[in-house]
N, C-alpha and C positions, 0 to 999 in steps of 0.2 A: 503493499500500499503505500502509495506516495504521499507523503507528508510536507506541508508548506508551512512556513512560519516567519512571517515578516512583522519588523516593528519600525514605526515612524522614527527617523532620524532628523536631527537639525541640518538645514542646508546652508552653504556659505556661497555667496557669489563673490568672484573678484577679491578685492582686498578689503572690501566692506563686507562683514558677515551679518546677514538678517535671519533671525531665528523663524522657523516655521512653528505653528502652534503645536507643541508635543501632544502625541498620543500616548495612552497608559502603558507603562512598562509590564509586559507578561509576567506572571508570577508562577504560571503552572510549570512543572517539572517535564512533562511529557506532552507533546503536540497531539490533538485528536484532529486536527484539520487535514483534510483529505478532499481529493477531486473525485473520490469513488462514491457512487450513488448506490448505497445498499440498504436492504431492508434490516440488515442487522443492527443498524443505527436507529431502529425504531423498536426498543424492548417493550414488552407487554408492560401494561400499567392499568391503575384503577378506571373502571368502567368500559375496558375493552371486552367484546363479546367473542368467546372462544369456543371452538367446536373440539370436542374430544371423543374419539372412538376406541373402543377396546375390541380387537379382532376376536370374534367367537363368543362376546358376551354384550350382546345388545343392550341389556339391561343397565350396563355401565356406562361411563362418559356422559357426555351432554352434547345435545344439538346447538346449544348456544348459551352457555354459562357466561355469566358477567363477572370480572374481576372486581372485588370489593375494595373498598377505599384503605383497607389494609393490606392490599396486593395479593390477596388470597382467591383462588378458584376453588369453589365448593363441588366436590363430584360425589356420586354414589359410592357407598362403601368406604371410601378411604376418608370423606370429609375435606375440610380446606388443606389446599396445597399452595404453598407460597410460589407464585410466578412472577410476580412484578420484577421488572428490571432484568427479567430473562429474555432471550431470544426464543424463537418459535423452537429450536432444536433443543435448547437448554431446558424449556419448559417440558419438552417430551421427556427428555431424560428424568426431570424431577416427577413427573406424573407416573411414569414407568416404575420409578423406585418406590412410589407410594404403593402402587397396584400389586407389586412383587411380592409385598407381605401378606397379601390375601390371594393372589392368582399367579400360578406356575408360568412363567416365562411370558408375560403379558406383552402382546404387541399393539402398542399405542399410536395412534395418529391424532395429531394436534394441528389445527388451523385456524386463522383469524377469520371470524365472520363480519367483525366491525371494528376497527381501530377508533378510541375516543379522539377526539379532536387534540391535538397538540398544536402549541402556539408557537411563533417566532414573531419577532418584531422588525419592521422597516421604518425607520425614522429619520427625521432631518429633511432634506430637500428633494421629495418625491411628491408625486402628485396626489397619493392618497397614503399619507403615514398612518401607521397603526399596528395593530396586530393581524397576523393571517395564520390560517390553518394550515399545518403541516400534515397532510394527508397522505402525502407520497414522498418519496425522496427529491428534493429540489436543490439547484444549485443558486449561487448569488446571481448571475444573470437572470435566471427564470424569476427568481423573488423581485428583482428590481422591476421587470415587466409587470409582475402581478399588482405592485404597489403604484402603477401608472406611469413608470418612468421618472426622470429628472426634471426638476423644475428648472426655470431660467436661472436662478440663482446657485444652482448647484456646482461644486467643485467635483467634477467628475475624476478628477485625478486622486481624490482622497474620499475613498469609501471604507469606514472602518469596522470591521466584523469583530464583535465582543463574544466571548462565550465563557461561562463559569461564573464565578464570584471574585470579588478583589483578592481573596486569598489563593484562589486558584484560577488565574485569569490566562485566557489565551486572547492574542490579539493578531489580526490580519489587517494591514493597510493595502487597499486595492486600488489600483489605477486602472478606471475603466476607458482611459482613453488609449490604453494599450492592450493589444490582444494577447493577454497572459493567461496562463492555468488559473491564476488568482480568481478570474472571472466564474470558473467552474467549481470552485470550493463548494462542497455539500454543506447544506445547513443542517442543524440539529434542533430539536425542541428548545424553546428558550433563548436561542440566539437573538442577539441584537445586532443588526445590521444598520449602521448611521450613515447617511449620506451628508457631508460637510456642506457649509455654505461657502461660496467664495469669499475670500478675504475676511473669514471670521476670525475671532479672537482666541482666547484660550479654550483648549478643547473640554476642559472640564465645565467652564461657564455655558458652552454650547450645549452639551449633551444632558448634563444633569436635570434640568427642567423636563426633558423627555423622559428621562428614567424614573421620575417621581410619579409620571402618569400612567405606568404599566405595571403589569404583575410579572415581572422577570425576577430572575434570581438576583440581578443586579438593582433591583428597584426599592428594597428595604430601606428604611432609615438608617439603620446600622451600616449597610453596606454603601450606601450614597456617602455618609461620612468619611469611611474609610477610602472610598475612591477618590473623593474630592481632597481629602489629606495627601494621598499617592500623588495625585496630579498638582497639589498646590505649588510645587517648584517648578513645574514645567511651563515655560511661558512662551 
């Protein structure tokens, strides 16, 4: 899997050095950024509806069980099985292990009937800023199109992708003026894609009002304070 990880840097022109408004410094030790569109990035979660079949045991399994808010899927005979955070193949193994206590060599099939809505955010200088449903794998270019494209004030050379929390933050600065692989970075639930305004001021001053209005992992009062503090020295 190809991983990309870029960070905004200050730029100097000639003998007079002028600083570009800085973006946050990544704090995550390992990057999850990738151009691979893969359903494995969509683990099971609350409100997903899952079909489970056990070969030769029609009374077991479910034609459409809903994952509860604690991440469990309730099944006949075995009761609740923790599936939240697991891929379909991992969930199959967990359910197989649960049934193996009662059925000899169970052959289990698991499929998704319906994914609950997962959201990401496209904010800043786009025609329709706000949250979007992540019902299928999407990349940055597709997300920008879904948000209506750029406004006339957009700085297309500085689109910032934020993932995680201030303590485990991933950052990619994307130049949409150049046909690079960054435009094809795959998005994940809760990502924030921020299109900066041309000639904007400090990055934190520009983005924090947007973050306060969304339900992202970066939007709580505590994380906003941490993020603002981390960016405070970046001008």
